[in-house]
C-alpha positions, 0 to 999 in steps of 0.5 A, spaced: 421 831 125 416 836 129 414 842 127 417 848 130 413 855 131 415 861 134 410 864 138 410 871 142 417 871 144 421 865 141 420 857 141 418 854 147 417 847 148 417 841 154 424 839 155 426 832 153 419 832 149 420 837 143 425 841 146 431 836 145 438 837 142 436 835 135 431 840 135 435 846 138 440 844 133 435 844 127 433 851 130 440 853 130 442 851 123 436 855 120 438 861 124 445 860 121 442 859 114 438 865 115 443 870 118 448 867 112 443 869 107 440 876 110 446 879 114 444 886 117 448 892 114 454 894 118 454 887 122 460 882 123 459 875 122 458 874 130 453 871 134 452 872 142 449 865 145 447 866 152 442 861 157 438 861 163 438 857 169 433 852 167 435 844 167 440 843 161 440 850 159 448 851 159 448 844 154 443 847 150 447 853 149 453 849 147 449 845 142 447 852 139 454 854 139 457 848 136 452 849 130 453 856 129 461 855 129 460 850 124 457 855 119 463 859 120 460 864 125 464 867 131 460 865 137 461 869 144 458 864 149 457 866 156 460 862 161 454 862 166 447 863 166 446 870 164 440 875 163 437 876 157 438 884 156 445 882 157 445 878 151 441 883 147 446 889 149 452 885 147 449 883 140 448 891 139 454 893 143 459 888 139 455 889 132 453 882 132 449 879 126 444 876 132 443 873 138 441 866 141 438 866 148 436 859 151 430 861 156 423 859 157 423 866 161 417 865 166 414 858 164 414 852 168 420 848 170 419 843 165 419 848 159 425 851 155 426 856 149 430 859 144 429 866 143 432 870 137 435 877 138 436 881 132 442 886 130 439 892 134 439 889 140 432 886 141 427 881 140 427 879 132 420 881 129 415 876 126 417 877 119 424 875 121 422 869 126 417 867 120 423 867 115 427 863 120 422 858 120 422 857 113 429 855 113 428 849 118 431 843 115 433 846 108 440 844 109 443 838 114 445 840 121 452 842 121 456 842 128 463 842 130 465 840 137 466 845 142 473 843 144 475 844 137 471 850 136 474 853 142 481 851 140 481 855 134 477 861 137 471 860 133 468 860 140 470 865 145 467 864 152 466 871 155 462 874 160 457 879 157 454 882 163 460 887 165 459 891 159 451 891 160 452 893 167 456 899 165 451 901 160 446 901 166 450 905 170 450 911 165 443 910 164 441 912 171 444 918 175 448 913 179 451 918 183 445 920 186 443 912 187 450 911 190 449 916 196 441 915 197 442 910 203 436 906 200 434 899 202 433 895 196 430 888 196 430 884 190 426 877 189 430 873 183 425 868 183 431 863 183 432 866 176 438 869 172 438 876 176 440 873 182 446 877 185 446 883 179 444 888 184 449 886 189 454 887 184 451 893 181 450 897 188 457 894 191 461 900 194 455 904 195 451 906 201 445 902 198 443 896 202 441 890 198 438 884 200 437 878 194 431 873 196 430 867 192 437 867 189 439 860 189 440 856 183 434 851 183 432 849 176 425 847 179 424 855 182 422 853 189 416 850 186 413 856 183 413 859 176 419 864 175 413 869 173 413 876 177 405 875 179 403 876 186 401 869 187 409 867 187 411 872 192 409 869 199 416 867 201 418 874 200 412 878 203 413 874 209 420 876 209 419 883 208 413 884 213 419 882 218 424 886 215 422 892 212 425 895 206 424 901 201 422 897 195 422 890 193 423 889 185 421 882 182 425 879 176 422 873 172 426 867 170 431 871 165 430 878 168 427 882 162 421 883 166 419 886 172 414 886 178 414 889 185 412 890 192 413 896 197 418 895 203 413 891 207 411 886 202 404 889 199 403 888 192 405 893 186 402 891 180 406 891 173 401 897 171 403 901 177 410 900 176 409 902 169 406 908 171 411 910 177 416 910 172 413 914 166 411 919 171 419 919 173 421 920 166 416 926 165 416 929 172 423 928 174 427 927 168 423 932 164 423 927 158 419 928 152 417 923 146 412 918 144 410 913 149 408 906 147 404 901 150 401 894 149 393 893 148 393 890 155 397 895 159 393 900 164 389 906 161 392 910 166 398 911 161 393 914 156 390 919 161 398 921 163 399 922 156 393 926 155 395 930 161 402 931 159 401 932 152 405 926 150 403 922 144 401 915 145 402 909 141 398 902 142 401 896 139 399 888 139 401 884 145 408 882 145 414 886 146 417 885 139 411 890 137 414 895 142 421 894 140 419 896 132 416 902 135 422 904 139 426 903 133 423 908 129 425 913 134 423 918 139 420 913 144 420 915 152 418 909 154 415 902 152 411 897 156 407 891 156 402 888 161 406 882 163 412 887 166 416 888 160 419 895 160 424 898 155 427 905 156 430 911 151 437 911 150 438 904 152 437 897 147 430 897 144 428 891 149 425 890 156 430 890 161 428 888 168 435 890 171 434 897 168 427 898 171 430 896 178 435 902 177 430 907 175 426 905 181 432 907 185 433 913 182 426 915 182 426 914 190 433 917 191 430 923 187 423 923 191 425 921 198 418 919 199 415 912 200 413 908 194 406 908 197 405 915 197 407 916 190 402 911 188 397 914 192 398 921 188 397 917 182 391 915 184 388 922 186 391 925 180 388 919 175 383 915 179 383 908 181 385 903 176 384 895 178 386 890 173 384 882 172 386 877 167 384 870 167 386 864 162 381 859 160 381 853 155 378 855 148 378 850 142 383 853 137 378 851 131 373 856 134 377 862 135 376 865 129 368 865 129 369 867 136 373 873 134 368 875 128 362 875 133 365 879 138 367 884 132 360 884 129 356 884 135 359 888 141 356 889 148 352 896 148 355 898 154 360 895 159 357 895 166 354 902 167 358 906 161 356 906 154 361 903 149 366 908 146 370 903 141 372 896 139 379 895 137 380 888 133 387 888 131 390 883 136 384 879 139 378 884 141 378 890 146 372 893 148 373 900 151 367 904 155 366 911 155 369 911 162 375 908 160 374 901 163 375 896 158 374 888 157 379 884 152 379 877 149 385 874 146 387 867 144 394 865 145 399 864 139 400 857 139 395 854 145 388 852 146 387 858 151 383 864 151 386 870 155 380 875 158 383 881 161 379 887 164 380 894 167 375 898 172 375 902 178 374 897 183 376 889 183 368 888 184 367 891 177 373 887 174 370 881 176 364 883 173 367 884 167 371 878 167 364 874 168 362 878 162 368 876 158 367 868 160 359 869 158 361 872 151 365 866 149 359 861 150 355 865 145 359 862 139 
């Protein structure tokens, strides 16, 4: 029996090696035991189960549903591959005790995963995931054949997307979007978001083009991650067929990336800042802003300029979710493209981000390139880079201790201003450029992040980061 550990967002493993029906059933039983022992107040004994487009995801979803049904939970099982935020919304909307999403998000096609959702409609916090791990193999796996559970209505097959989409239309100024005549492209990266904007914007004046929308468990030979190296096909299409903007969603449609209408790359940091400015300037929003440590320092400058309180968290949207649950959060965002919004679920939602970008363009009536240029004029250039390097797990603690105790005196030309060490180690210079080293939760991988005024300086900082790993 393999040891199962929850990482930054759920448990992930290689299909057919560790991600097997036996192990999915073990995790589902542990979740059932946890929810039976610790039901959230005001919830019903119901669990929402969804799945993505990966190989066997529908079968793994049915396996989880069979276990939960055998443990006397009412189960709502999605009939088709479904976006993670739709499942999260259904958990909260239907007052379910929790949710299960079978997805490996942006990971390579050989992986699948098991995400836990809590009653509030967001990722389960680290304490809950640890508690579920503690229930593993405490009791024997119980299972009920799906056909029998369906007959007895212990499992109901129901599409949870319409309620989520209706909520999204209430979240934005949908009437303004409907009349905007915007040309909107969506690169689904072969994931579950394919076709969602065509459904949402049907009957409006918007023209929607879905790119890479086919159901392909191999994701067209890429990883379904919203990063520039995966955009080549769409960039070529957009150069030939210009649009106003192109949104990119990852494999389970909870994270976003983007391009302008001619295929020029828009970073996740730029998207975060565009949306934050839209909330502050156009929507006249107030409240706290929450960002992960690895998100751009332009957010810090924007909050200072507009008098907003900024809260910084560790890496992983579950930490942002915890802040959103405290209330008064205007927007929460992480470097990898996860963005959550006020008056919605405390969850990253790539589809919501797309509609809000359309609302922004409908209000501004300016090309997205001009809006980005205005941000740079106001707050200065912010270039970002990241590399992942192999680093032995057994040496990581010593490296982090060394970095904390012996930080560099300056980053490039700027003296050191601050060292943050609550999730990895982050060095921040007086000119707001920064360098951060942080280990993966479960793998012998060290992530090195940097931000500076130019790509040349980013490369120098990343080189410095690599050299620091050789000091221990």
